[in-house]
N, C-alpha and C positions, 0 to 999 in steps of 0.2 A: 498496415500500418504500424504492426506491434512493430517490427520493423525498425522501422524510424524514430517508432518512440524508445527503441531498448540502443541505436545509435547517439539518441541525446543524452540518453543515461550515464553510454561510457562516455561521452563529451563532459558531462554535470553532474561527475558523482556526488556530487554531494548536495544535490538537490534535491530537496526531501520531496514537496508538493506535485514536482515528477513524477518520481520512486516511488510514490502511496500513489498517483493517478496510473502506471502502466502496472502496478500491483491491483490495482480494481482492475482496471482492462482484463490480463492475464485471468482473471478468480472470473471475469462472467464469462471469458471464452472455457473456463473449466481449468484452467491449468494453473490448480493450488500450488503445486510444488515451485515451481517457479515464483509464483506471488511470495510463497512463503521467505525468497534470498532476496526478495526486495523488500520485506514487512523489516527481512535479521539485516540486512542493508542501513535500514532507514535507525532502527533500535539502538545498532554500534555506534551512529551518528550523535543519535538524539533520545538515549534513553527511556524509556518511560512513554516515547508520542504515543498521545490516545489514537489518533489516527492509525501506527502503526499495529496498535495494537488491536486495534479494533476489527483493522484488516485479517492477521494475525488468527485473530478468535475464529474470523468467516474461514480462514482457509480449511485451519486446523481440521472446524468440522466437515468442512467438504471431504476432506481425505479421510476421516474416521465413520462419515455416513454421509455421501454424495445427495440419497434425496432427503433429508435433514435439516435445509441451511434457513429456510423459513424466510418467507417475503419480509422485503424491506433490512433482514438484516445485514450487518456490517455497512449500511450507505456511509456515505465520510459528508462531515458538514464542510466544502473545503473553505467558506469564506469564515469559518472559521478558526482555520490550519492555517490560512494563509494572515490572518491578522496573528493568530500568534506567533506567526514565525517571523513579521516584518515589527516587531515588538520584542522580539529577544534579538540581542546584539550577537549570539553568539553562533 
């Protein structure tokens, strides 16, 4: 599944929602370093993106202390981001 998602990101590198979803999947798999790369790509495209920052914090927390990630920490409200993206002409 992850390989297909990464192929989709390669085909649509500016798809912010897709990159954030991939980062979330990576974090759930314990792949914090790889998730950071996806978050960084989003932030390069959309500086200050709240979803990317949330996931970035979660990934950083996992790297600094994997046992201290807290339940529910870093959950993404996809509906809010899709609404934000649909109203943002950039």
